N, C-alpha and C positions, 0 to 999 in steps of 0.2 A: 407391405413389406415382405421380402421373401423368407420363408421358412427354411431351416435345414434340410428339409426333404426336398423343397423346392430347387436348393442349391446344389443338393446331389444329383438331380434329375438327369441335366444333361450328360453327365460322366456315366451314369448308368444306362441311358439309350445309346452312347456310343459303344459301351461295353457290348449290350443287347445286338447292335447293329453289327459289329465285328464279328460277332460268334455267328449271327445269322448268315452273313456272308461266307465266313470261312465253312461253314457246314455246308452251305450252297455249293462251294468251289470244291470241297473235298471229294475227289473221286468221280468228279462229274463228266470227266473225259472217259471214263470206263465203259458205260453201257454203249451199245451199239444204237445210232438213229433207229426210229420206230417209224409207224405209219402216219403219226399225227405230225411230227417233227420233220417227215418228209415234205408234208403238205406246207409247212412254213419254209424250209430250206428251198423247196422247187418254186413257191411263190414269190419269195425275196431275189431269188437269183435271176428273175426275168428282168427284161429292161424297162423301163418306166412306162413306155406305150403299151407293152405286154401286160405289165401288171395292171395298169389300168383298165385294160379290155377284159382281162379275167375278172376282175371286181365287180363289173357289171353284170356278170352272168353267175358268178359263184363265189361265196366268201367275202362278199362285202362288209360282212360285220368285223372280220378280221384285217381289214385294209390298213387301218392306222397302224398295226402291230407288222405286217408284212413291209408298209411303207418304212417304218423304222429299222427293221430287220435287213431291207435291201442297203440302206446307208452303211449298217453296222458290219455286214460281209463285205461290202467294198473296202471296208477299212481294216477288217479284222480276219477276213477269210470264213471259210464255211466249214471249220471242223466241229467235232462236238463240243471241245471245250469252248470254241470262240463263241458259238451260236447260243449255248446254254449261259455263258457269263452273265449277259443282262439280268436274266433270271435269278441268277446268284445274288448279284447287287440289289436287285429289288427285295429280296428275301431279308437281306441286312437292313434295308429301310423300311420294310414291314416290322421287323423286329423291334428296331429303334422307335419306331411310331407307336406300336403296342405298349412299350415300356414308358413313353410319353403319356400316352391315353390313360394307361392305368396309374401311373404316378401323379397326374393332375388330381384325380378323385381317390386314390388310394393309399398315396403314400411311396416312398423311395424302396421299401422292402417290397412291396406289391410290385412296384414297376420292374425290379430286377427278376422277381419271380415270372412274372408275365411275360417279359422279354425274352429270358431265355428259354420257356416253356414254347414260346411260339416258334423260336428258332429251331427247335428239335421236333415240334409236332410231326407227325408222319405225313400229313398233307402238306405240309410247308416244304419238307426234305423233298418230296416228290416234285412238286412244282419249281423248287429252286434250281433242279437241274434238268429242265424242259424247255425246250424251245418254242414255247408257246406263251401266251400273255397274260397266265392267270396269274403269276408272281407280281407282275407290274401292276394289273389290276387292284389285286389285293393291297399292295403297298400304297396305291394313290387312295383306297376307301379307308385305311386307317389314319392316314395323315388328313383326307378330308374329315375325317370326324373330330381329330384334334383340332382342326381349324373352327369347325362347328361350335366346339367347345369353348374355344377362345373368344369367339364371335358372342356367344349368349353369357358368358360369364363377365367378359371385359368391357361389353358396350362399345366395341370397336367402330370405326368409321364405316362409310359405304363401301369403300373400296375393299375392305375384308369381305365383305357379303358379295362382292362382285368377283373377286378370286375364287371364293367358296362355288359361286354358280359356273363359272369357267372351267374349275377344276371337276366339279359334278358332271359337266358335259362331256369333258375329257375322258372321264373313266367310262362313261357309257360307250363312246367311240373305242375305246381300247377294248371293252367288254359288255356287251348289251345287257347282261343280267344286273350290272352294277346300277341300273335304274332303280332296282328295287332297295338300295341303300337310301335313297331318298324316302322311300315309305318310313324305314326304321328311323331316320331323324325326325320326321315329321311327327311322329307317334311319340318320341322322346321329348319333342320341344311340346307338344300338347300336353305330355303329364308334368314336367317341370318347369317349363319355360313358356308358360302361355301367353304372358304379356308379350313375347318375341314371336308369336307364331305367325303374326300378319307379315312381319318383316322377313321371316324366313319363307313363308308360302311365296312371296313376290319374287324372290332371288331363285327359289326352286323352280317356279314357273320360268323364269329366264333361262335356266339350265335345260329343261325340258323343251323350251323353243329353238336353243341352240342345237339340241340332240335330234330334233326332228328328221333331218336328212337320213342319218343312220337308222332311225325306227323305220321309216318308211323302207328303206333299202332292206331292212330284216324282214319287213311284211313281204316284199317283194320275192325273197329268197327262202320264205320259211318251209320249203320241201327239203332244204339241205339237212334239216334235222328229222327227217321222215323216217330215218332209219332206226329212231328210238322207239318207234311202235313196234319194232321186231324185237327190241332187247327188254329183259326182266329187269330192269335196275331198281325200281321202286321196291325195295325190300326192307323189312324192319333192320336187318344188319347195315343195309346200304344206308338208310336215313339216319339211324340213330348212332351209328359206329363209324362207318368207312368213310363219312364226308371229312373228317377230321382226324381220325386216330387209325390204328390198325386191329386187326382181330384180337390180338393180346392186351393192348393197352385200353382197349375200347371201355369195357364195363368198369375198371378201376378208376378210369378218368370220369366216366359218367358219374359214378358215386361221389368223386370229389366235387363234381358240378352241382350236384344236389346238396351236398353237405355245406359247399360255398354260398348256395342261394338261401339255405335254411340260416346260416350265421347272419348273413346279411339282413335278413327278416326280421331275427332276432335283436339285432343290435340298431334297427333303424334309428331309433329316437336319439342314441349316443352317436351314430354315425351316419348323418342324412346323405354325405357325400359319396360313402360306400354304398348306400341304398341306389342312389343315382346309377354309380358304375355297375352294380349287378344287373339292373333292369334295363339299362342301356344294352349290355352284353346279352341278357335273356333275349329281348326284341332283336336283335341283331341276328341272334342265332336260331331264332324261331321263325320271326316273319318271312324273309325270303325263302325259306325252306317250305313252309305253309303255303305261299303264293304259287311256287313251282310246282307242288304236288297237287294244288287245286286246279291250276292251269292245265296240268297235265290231265286230269280225269275231266274237265268240262270243256276243255278247247282242243288242244291237241298234246301228244306226247311232247315233254320239253325238259325233261329230268333225267341228270346222271351225276354223280357224285362231285365230277370235277367242276360242273359249272356254279356251285356253291362254295369255292375255295375261299372267295374273297370274305367269308365268314370266319375263317381261322383265328383273327385277334380274339374274337368274343369267345371262342372255345378255350383259348389260352388264359383270358382273363378269368372265366368263370372257372377254369382248373386250378389257377393261383389263389383265387379266393377260397376254395376247397382246402388248399393246402395251408392258408393262413388260418382258416377257422379249426382245421385239425390240430394245427401248431398250438393254437392257444389252448383246445381242449387238454392237450397232453402236458402242456406246461402248469395247468390246474391241478394236476392228479400225478404229476411225477416230478422230481428233482430238475428237470430240464427247464432251461430258460426258453422263453418264447423265441427268441431268435437262434438259438441251439436247434430247438424242434423244426423249425421253419427250413434250417440249412439242411437238417437231414432229411426231411421228408421232400423237399426240393431235389437233393441228389438223388434220393431213390426214383423220383416221377423221371427225371431226366435220364437216368441210367436205364431205364426200362424203355426208352424209345430208342437205344442204341441199336439193339439188334435190328429193328426196322431199317434203321440208316444203313447199317451194312448189307441189309439186303437190297434196298434200293440203290445202291453202288455197285452190284456185281453186274457181270457181263452182259447177262440176259435179262436186265430188270426191267426193261422196256418191252412188256408183252412178248417176253421172249426172244425177242429180235436178235438174230445173229448175223446181220448184213454184212457188217464189218468184217467178219471171219471170212464170210463167202467172198466178199470182195478181194480180200487179201490172198484168199486161196487161188483164185481165177488170176490175180496180178502174176502169182508164182509160176502157175503151170500152164496158163493157156499161151498159145502162140498168137503173133498178130496176125490178124486177118480171120482167126477162127469165128464160127458162128456161135452165138449163144440163144437159146430156147428158153425163154422165162415161162414160167408155170401161170398160166391165165385162170385157172379155176377159183382162186381166194378173190374176195373182194379187192376194190381198187387200192385200199389203203394197206394191203398185206400181199400185194402181188410183187413176186422177188425182182420184177423190172426195177421198182424203184430203187435199187443196189446202184443202177447205172447213174440214176439221177443225183444221189447223194455222195456217192463214191465214184466220181466221173474219171478220176486220174488212175484209177486202179483199173478201169475198164477198157482205157483208152487204147484203141487200134482194133477193138474186137467188134464183130460184125451183129447186129441186130435185125434178122431177116423179117420179123414180125411187124417191125416199125414203119408204120405209114406216114405219121407226121408226130413231131417231137412236141411235148406239152408247152413248150414254149409258142408254139404256133397255134395252140388251141383256146377257146375261149374258157374251157374248162380248167381243172387242176391237172389232169393226167394226160399219157399219150394216147394217139389214135392207132389202133393196131389191128393187125388181120388174126383172126383166131388160128391158133397153132396148128389144128388139123388140115387148115389149107395150104399151109406150106409144102411145097415140092421138092425134090432132090435138087432141081435146078437153084431153087433158094438158097440151098445150104453149101456147106464147105466139106471137105472130106473128113475134117476131124470138128464135130460138135459138142457143146456144152449143152446139158440141160439144168436148170437151176430148178428144183422142185420143192414144194413147202408140203410139209406133213410126212407121215409114215408111208411105207410101201412105196418108195419113189420109183423103184426099178418096175413096179406094175402101173405107174402112171400113164393116163392116156397120152401124154407127150411122147413118153419113151417107148410105148406100143405104136404110135405112129411113126417115129422116126426107124422103129424096127420094121416095120413093114415098107419103109424106104429102103432098106437095106443096110442099115447100121445095127451094131452090136455094142453093147456095153463094156468098156475097156475097164473102167473105174469108177467106184461109187465112194465119195466122202461125206458122211454123215456129221452134220453141227449139231445145232440144238433143235430148230424147228425146220431148217433147211437142208437139202441134200445136193451137193455138188457131183454131177455125173459126168464123165467122159465116153462119148461115144466116136466110133470111126464106121467108116462105110467100106 
C-alpha cells in the first residue's frame, strides 16, 4: 500500500522537473557560443556522410550526441537557445529523477529538498545551458539508478533488467565515463542487496557487451584527451569543490554533506532506508572521482571537473540530508518546528546558489567568449567581399575563425583568404588553413578585417604582417577577449 509520502512523490518530482527546466532555460540565450559548443554545432551541422567520416577519426565518443543534435538542428535551428534547449529539458528530468530517488528512500520532504537543490546546483546550472551531452548523461544516470532501486525492491520481471542493461549501454554511448556508474551500482548491490548480486551482474555484463563498440572506439581515439596532460585540473579545490559547487558555496555545502552523513549514521537503526540512501549517494560521489583520479595517475591524464557532472544527483542528495539533519537539530533546541526549520535552511541554500546562476547567464559566461558580438559587429560594419583574417595563434577551440562556423549568416559574403578547406570536408573537427603570415596582397582585398584574440591586438603578428603588405589600421573595436580591427591599403 502506498504511503502518503509515496502519493505526493509524483507531484514533487513534477515540481522539481519544472524548476530544473526553467532554471536551465532562463537566460540560456544570453552567453555567446564558445569552443566546446562550436565543436558540437560544427559536427552536428555536417551531412550524415560527413559526420560519419569525422567520427571515425575524432570525437567518436560524442557520436550519439552529435547525431541527436544533427536531427534537432534540422528541426529547430542552430541558435544558442535552440541548441541549448535539450540540455535544459534534460536538467528538468535530472531534477525530477533526483526527487524520485531521494523520495523512495528518504520521504517526500527530502525529495523536494534534493530536487530543488540539484536544479540550482552550480554544476547543473552550467550544463543545463550548454550544447554538450553532460546534462543528458546526468539525467540518464539518475533515472537508471531509480530503475535499479525499483528492480531491487520490487523483484520485477526480466524485462525491467533488460531495460536497465540497455539504458546503461545507452548512457555509455552518450558519455563514456558513465560506465563508472555501474561500479557504483555494483558496490551498492553488494552492500545492501547481495541476493540480487548475480542477477545485477548478468545484466551489467550485457550492458558492457552492448557498449563494447564505443569503448573500442574510445581506446582508438584516446589521444583526444592528451591535452589534459598540459592542464593542472587535479587540485584540491577542483576535486572537492568545483566539480559540483562554486567557490562561495563549496565549503558550506561540504559542511552540510558531512552533517548529513553523520546524521544518517547516527539514526541508522531507526532509519535503515535513509542509511541506504546516504551510502548510495556517498558511493556515487566518491567512487567515480577516485577511479578517474587513480586512472590519471597510473594510466594517462583523464580528469576534468566536467567529466564527473553525472555525480550531481549524489551531491544534491547529500546536501539535502545535511539540511534535514540540521533542521532536526534546530527543532530540538528552538521553538521552530522541523518543517519550518527545513524550509528556512532550504531557502538559504537555494538563495546562496542564485548569484552563481546570474554569473553563468552573463554575456561572457562561456570562457569569456564574445563571438556573437564580434559577428554582429562585422555584420553591421563590413562590406560584402571584404577579406577577414582570423587570429591563428590560439588553440583550435579558441580561434576566432570559429565565429564564421557558428554565426554563418552574420559573416555571409565575407572572404576568408586563409581557408584551404572547410571543416565539412575534413576528417577532423576544424578548417584546414594556410598560416596568416603566408598571405600576400594578392590574396586580400583593399579593405581587410583582422579578428584578434587577447590584448595588444594592434601589435599582433597578423597586424604587423598586414602593415608590411601596405595596410594601416583604420579602427580598432575591443570587445571582451576579442578585438576587431579595420585595415585599408
